[in-house]
DRENBA-980870 format. One record per residue (C-alpha): residue in one letter; chain; x, y, z. Coordinates in pm, whole numbers, plus 50000, padded with zeros to 5 digits. Layout:
N
{aa->a, ch->A, u->X, v->Y, w->Z}
...
END
This chain:
160
{aa->m, ch->A, u->50908, v->49946, w->48450}
{aa->t, ch->A, u->50986, v->49765, w->48733}
{aa->a, ch->A, u->50885, v->49890, w->49078}
{aa->s, ch->A, u->51242, v->49839, w->49238}
{aa->d, ch->A, u->51361, v->50093, w->48984}
{aa->a, ch->A, u->51171, v->50386, w->49150}
{aa->v, ch->A, u->51056, v->50281, w->49489}
{aa->d, ch->A, u->50995, v->50579, w->49715}
{aa->f, ch->A, u->50951, v->50341, w->49993}
{aa->a, ch->A, u->50852, v->49981, w->50068}
{aa->l, ch->A, u->50747, v->49929, w->50448}
{aa->a, ch->A, u->50547, v->49667, w->50635}
{aa->a, ch->A, u->50355, v->49740, w->50938}
{aa->y, ch->A, u->50225, v->49500, w->51172}
{aa->r, ch->A, u->50124, v->49489, w->51559}
{aa->e, ch->A, u->50305, v->49252, w->51781}
{aa->e, ch->A, u->50137, v->49208, w->52129}
{aa->g, ch->A, u->49920, v->49502, w->52042}
{aa->v, ch->A, u->50212, v->49759, w->51963}
{aa->w, ch->A, u->50292, v->49874, w->51606}
{aa->q, ch->A, u->50617, v->49766, w->51436}
{aa->v, ch->A, u->50742, v->49918, w->51117}
{aa->a, ch->A, u->50990, v->49757, w->50893}
{aa->e, ch->A, u->51165, v->49829, w->50581}
{aa->l, ch->A, u->51109, v->49568, w->50296}
{aa->t, ch->A, u->51384, v->49546, w->50028}
{aa->h, ch->A, u->51308, v->49651, w->49686}
{aa->d, ch->A, u->51318, v->49285, w->49564}
{aa->h, ch->A, u->50998, v->49240, w->49758}
{aa->v, ch->A, u->50800, v->49480, w->49547}
{aa->d, ch->A, u->50844, v->49325, w->49214}
{aa->d, ch->A, u->50472, v->49189, w->49236}
{aa->v, ch->A, u->50190, v->49148, w->49472}
{aa->e, ch->A, u->50261, v->48770, w->49523}
{aa->t, ch->A, u->50629, v->48859, w->49604}
{aa->l, ch->A, u->50526, v->49144, w->49842}
{aa->a, ch->A, u->50238, v->48921, w->50010}
{aa->s, ch->A, u->50506, v->48640, w->50062}
{aa->a, ch->A, u->50752, v->48883, w->50237}
{aa->l, ch->A, u->50459, v->49007, w->50463}
{aa->r, ch->A, u->50362, v->48671, w->50559}
{aa->r, ch->A, u->50705, v->48618, w->50734}
{aa->l, ch->A, u->50626, v->48886, w->50992}
{aa->p, ch->A, u->50480, v->48802, w->51331}
{aa->g, ch->A, u->50178, v->49038, w->51329}
{aa->d, ch->A, u->49875, v->48983, w->51555}
{aa->h, ch->A, u->49645, v->49051, w->51270}
{aa->g, ch->A, u->49861, v->48997, w->50974}
{aa->a, ch->A, u->50073, v->49251, w->50822}
{aa->v, ch->A, u->50021, v->49563, w->50609}
{aa->g, ch->A, u->50257, v->49656, w->50312}
{aa->l, ch->A, u->50291, v->50015, w->50217}
{aa->v, ch->A, u->50470, v->50075, w->49885}
{aa->a, ch->A, u->50482, v->50413, w->49702}
{aa->i, ch->A, u->50637, v->50415, w->49371}
{aa->d, ch->A, u->50781, v->50728, w->49180}
{aa->e, ch->A, u->50560, v->50966, w->49357}
{aa->d, ch->A, u->50302, v->50847, w->49135}
{aa->f, ch->A, u->50094, v->50569, w->49302}
{aa->f, ch->A, u->50086, v->50331, w->49610}
{aa->v, ch->A, u->49964, v->49997, w->49667}
{aa->l, ch->A, u->49838, v->49863, w->50000}
{aa->v, ch->A, u->49868, v->49486, w->50057}
{aa->r, ch->A, u->49759, v->49308, w->50363}
{aa->v, ch->A, u->49783, v->48960, w->50450}
{aa->a, ch->A, u->49645, v->48748, w->50748}
{aa->g, ch->A, u->49745, v->48388, w->50712}
{aa->q, ch->A, u->49695, v->48297, w->50348}
{aa->h, ch->A, u->49444, v->48564, w->50273}
{aa->t, ch->A, u->49574, v->48851, w->50078}
{aa->r, ch->A, u->49384, v->49177, w->50009}
{aa->v, ch->A, u->49511, v->49476, w->49789}
{aa->l, ch->A, u->49437, v->49834, w->49715}
{aa->l, ch->A, u->49599, v->50025, w->49431}
{aa->s, ch->A, u->49553, v->50403, w->49431}
{aa->d, ch->A, u->49573, v->50455, w->49049}
{aa->v, ch->A, u->49468, v->50165, w->48811}
{aa->t, ch->A, u->49628, v->50365, w->48530}
{aa->a, ch->A, u->49973, v->50303, w->48677}
{aa->a, ch->A, u->49917, v->49942, w->48557}
{aa->a, ch->A, u->50016, v->50051, w->48192}
{aa->e, ch->A, u->50360, v->50169, w->48326}
{aa->w, ch->A, u->50451, v->49959, w->48612}
{aa->e, ch->A, u->50465, v->49612, w->48679}
{aa->l, ch->A, u->50375, v->49635, w->49059}
{aa->a, ch->A, u->50050, v->49795, w->48949}
{aa->a, ch->A, u->49991, v->49551, w->48673}
{aa->s, ch->A, u->50022, v->49275, w->48897}
{aa->a, ch->A, u->49768, v->49437, w->49155}
{aa->v, ch->A, u->49528, v->49493, w->48869}
{aa->e, ch->A, u->49569, v->49125, w->48759}
{aa->f, ch->A, u->49542, v->48994, w->49125}
{aa->l, ch->A, u->49204, v->49171, w->49146}
{aa->n, ch->A, u->49090, v->49035, w->48820}
{aa->l, ch->A, u->49047, v->49344, w->48662}
{aa->p, ch->A, u->49090, v->49447, w->48310}
{aa->m, ch->A, u->49400, v->49643, w->48211}
{aa->p, ch->A, u->49332, v->50003, w->48184}
{aa->e, ch->A, u->49306, v->50178, w->47853}
{aa->d, ch->A, u->49476, v->50491, w->47745}
{aa->e, ch->A, u->49154, v->50711, w->47799}
{aa->d, ch->A, u->49082, v->50593, w->48135}
{aa->e, ch->A, u->49090, v->50818, w->48429}
{aa->p, ch->A, u->49291, v->50763, w->48737}
{aa->e, ch->A, u->49100, v->50586, w->49014}
{aa->a, ch->A, u->49172, v->50350, w->49285}
{aa->a, ch->A, u->49102, v->49982, w->49254}
{aa->g, ch->A, u->49071, v->49717, w->49506}
{aa->d, ch->A, u->48947, v->49651, w->49866}
{aa->l, ch->A, u->48879, v->49983, w->50031}
{aa->d, ch->A, u->48798, v->49820, w->50347}
{aa->l, ch->A, u->49118, v->49634, w->50396}
{aa->l, ch->A, u->49200, v->49817, w->50708}
{aa->g, ch->A, u->48838, v->49868, w->50823}
{aa->d, ch->A, u->48905, v->49636, w->51129}
{aa->l, ch->A, u->49213, v->49838, w->51226}
{aa->g, ch->A, u->49010, v->50155, w->51233}
{aa->l, ch->A, u->49029, v->50307, w->50879}
{aa->h, ch->A, u->48700, v->50244, w->50712}
{aa->a, ch->A, u->48631, v->50242, w->50333}
{aa->m, ch->A, u->48450, v->50567, w->50330}
{aa->d, ch->A, u->48741, v->50750, w->50495}
{aa->l, ch->A, u->49006, v->50576, w->50284}
{aa->a, ch->A, u->48820, v->50665, w->49960}
{aa->a, ch->A, u->48780, v->51026, w->50081}
{aa->l, ch->A, u->49160, v->51038, w->50125}
{aa->l, ch->A, u->49215, v->50887, w->49768}
{aa->d, ch->A, u->48991, v->51143, w->49619}
{aa->d, ch->A, u->49230, v->51440, w->49753}
{aa->e, ch->A, u->49423, v->51519, w->49437}
{aa->e, ch->A, u->49646, v->51758, w->49605}
{aa->l, ch->A, u->49832, v->51485, w->49812}
{aa->y, ch->A, u->50129, v->51273, w->49698}
{aa->p, ch->A, u->50114, v->50902, w->49762}
{aa->d, ch->A, u->50366, v->50932, w->50078}
{aa->e, ch->A, u->50150, v->51193, w->50201}
{aa->m, ch->A, u->49839, v->50973, w->50191}
{aa->l, ch->A, u->50000, v->50668, w->50340}
{aa->s, ch->A, u->50144, v->50895, w->50602}
{aa->d, ch->A, u->49769, v->50964, w->50699}
{aa->v, ch->A, u->49668, v->50608, w->50684}
{aa->a, ch->A, u->49972, v->50532, w->50915}
{aa->r, ch->A, u->49863, v->50815, w->51135}
{aa->r, ch->A, u->49492, v->50709, w->51147}
{aa->l, ch->A, u->49598, v->50339, w->51224}
{aa->g, ch->A, u->49819, v->50456, w->51505}
{aa->f, ch->A, u->50181, v->50426, w->51362}
{aa->g, ch->A, u->50230, v->50758, w->51207}
{aa->e, ch->A, u->50527, v->50871, w->51376}
{aa->l, ch->A, u->50714, v->50547, w->51313}
{aa->f, ch->A, u->50606, v->50580, w->50945}
{aa->d, ch->A, u->50710, v->50914, w->50913}
{aa->d, ch->A, u->51058, v->50833, w->51083}
{aa->a, ch->A, u->51109, v->50539, w->50840}
{aa->v, ch->A, u->51033, v->50734, w->50522}
{aa->d, ch->A, u->51189, v->51082, w->50653}
{aa->l, ch->A, u->50858, v->51286, w->50645}
{aa->a, ch->A, u->50781, v->51560, w->50864}
{aa->s, ch->A, u->50468, v->51500, w->51069}
{aa->a, ch->A, u->50180, v->51703, w->51002}
END
């Protein structure tokens, strides 16, 4: 199934002159990692841009671009069996496609936001919280990076 069929939200976050900005991405931008990265490269961010995409209350993808460099984190590798966006993330990361018996686990660059203040260990701990939905996890990511209120407003979440 294509991600655009079940996008919970697709946002781009970037800092312009030190101030966080959040912009909605169209569903056409979330068909695959390369299309998403291309859309993010068009934004004027001081340190590139971060794409935050949640699909069907099932998983999320973080994509960070800075120049031609693209970094990816997929919250649940098993989503690749059902969703094109997740499959393209697995392919981008040069990982094998998951098997039916594989357990849900994150894949990719856990430190893609480290220089912005969210280090790999903190992101891994967040991903291990099985009680949280993808939108709640990404809200926490946004809060820790400094644009939580903008994020919550964009996706209509009540701030924690």
